N, C-alpha and C positions, 0 to 999 in steps of 0.2 A: 504493500500500500504506500509505503514511503516513497518508493521509486515512482509510482504513478502520480502521487501528489506533486513530486518534484517536476515531472514532465508536464503535467497539466497546468502548473503555475509558472512554467518556464518563461523567460523573457523573450524567447523566440516564438513568434506567432505560428510559424510553420510546425514547430515541434508540438505546440499545444493542439493544433488541429489534427496532426498525425496520430498522436496518442489518444486523443478524444475519439477519433474514428475507431481506433483499435478497441477501446473499452466499449464503445457503442455496439460494434458488431458482436463481440463476445456476450455482452449483457443482453442485447435485444434477442438474438437468436437462441441464446442459452435459456432465457426466460420463456421464449416461445415453445421450445422443445419440452421443458419441464411442465409448463402449463398444459400442453397438449396431452401429456400422459397422466398427469396427476390431478387436474382440476376439471370440474364438470363443464361440458360444452355450454356456452352462452351465459356463464356465471356473471359477467359484467354487462350483459346486454340491457340497455335502457336503465342503467343504474345512475347515469349522470344526468341530473335535472337540467343542466345547462344545454344539453343536446335535445331537449324536448321542444324543437321548433322545426318548421319546414322551410326549405330553401325555395327561392323564387323559381318559376319556370323559365324565366329569362336568364340565359347563361351568364351575361355580363353582371347582372345584379346578384345572382347566386354566387358568382366568383368573389365579389366584394364581401358578401355575407360570410362566406367560408374564410376568406383571408382575415377579416377583422375578428372573427370568432377565434381563429388560431393565434391571434396576437395576445390573447389572454395568457397563453403559456409563455410568450415572450416577456410579458410584464412581470410574471412570477420569476423568470430567470434574471431579468435585469434587477429586480428588487433584491433577489438573493445575492447578486453580484456586488451589491453595495456593502456586503459584509465579507471580510477576509480574515482568515485564521492561519496561524503558523506556530510551529514549535521553535524552540531556541536554536536548533541546529539548521532549520530551514532558511533558505535565502529569500524566497518570495512568499507572499501570502497566498493561501489557497482560497479561491473564490467559492463561496457557498452557492453561487449560481450553478455550479456543476451538479450539486446535489439535487437542485430543482430539475435540471435537465435529465439527469439519469433516473430520477423518480418517474418522470414522464415516460421515459424509454421503457422502464419496467412495466408500467401500466399498458403501454402499447404492445409489449411482448405478450402480456396476459390476454389482451384483447385478441391478438392474432392467434395465439395458441389455443384459446377456447372458442374462437370464432364468435366473438361477442359484438359483432358489427350491428349497428342499428338498422341497416337496410334489410337485414334478414335474408340474404342470399344463401343458397345451399352450401353447406360446409364442404371443403375439399380436403384431400389428404395432406399430411404434414409437409411432404416434399413440395407439393404445389403451393402451399402457403408461403414457404420460404422463397421459392423461385419467383412467384408472382410479385414479391416485394420489389424485384428489379425490372418489372414490366413498366418502364417509365412513361409509356404512352397511355397506359390505362389505369395505373395505380399511383395515387398521390402520396402515399406514406413516406417513401424514401425521399422525395422532394422536400416534404415538410420537415421531416426529422433532420435532414442535412442542413436545411435552413436554420433550424433551431440550434443545431450544433455549431454552425459558423458564428451565429450571434453570441452564443455562450462563450466561445473561445475569444471572440473579439472584445467582449466585455469583462474578461477575466481579471483585468487590472484596474477596474474603476472603483474598487472598494473605498468607502469613506469611513467605515467603522472597522478598525483593524485590531484584532486581538492576538497578543503574543503572550502565551502563558496566562498569567493573572492580570497582565497589563492591557488596557484598551485605549487606543488612540482614535479620536474622531477628527476627520478632516472635513473641510467645506466642499460643497458640490462644485464650487469654482475650481477646485484642485483637480477635478476629473479631466483628464486629457487623453484622447485617443490618437494614436499615430496614424499617419496616412494609410498604412497597410490595414490597420484595425478598422478604420472607417470604410475602406473598400470591402473588407470581408463582411462587415456588418451589413452594408448595402447588398452584397451578394447573397447573404442569408435571407434578406427580405425578398429579393428577386426569386430565390428558390421556393420560398413559401408561397409567393404569388403564383408561380408556375404550378405548384402543387394544388392551389385553389382552383386554377383553370382546369387542370386534369380532373379533379374531383367533381367540379361543377358539370363538366361535359359528361362524365360517367353517370352522374345522378340523373341528369335530364335525358340520358339515352335509355334509361330503364323503361 
């Protein structure tokens, strides 16, 4: 864990993204497989009250609805990123935004593994569930999760509440500064999430 904390809090944005993807793949597909074999099918279906709404029949409007709904997860990640924690031996603070992101990935893994999708389509075998994740023309999940991942990595160093052991330092929001690369990655993350919203909107309206 110490090694991963070090890599995820690295001063190198590329390193943060690389290792975040590594953890993402292991966590997401690991949870998917475990859920498939050990949890009841549909266990999380219709359990989220925030999903109790219908998208517009207009693809453009439904795209915006889906995109802005998905920004709720981004808000949680950004809020978590305002808090950083490290041990005495650590060089950089570990962003709590990662915990918010990986929690969402675990939930997504359970949803996929138990086929708890609200649209109620017929469940498919495990291998198909995994391979369909990479059907980028028809499945929005990987677009959206990749977007969230990039945003999480870009915001990993914006912490204003820094805890080092028993000591806590609070900084002003004015002290938050993103590098040019971090701004570009943040923007790229939003673009990926918008792309995912388009794919999901088209898929829903095609049913």
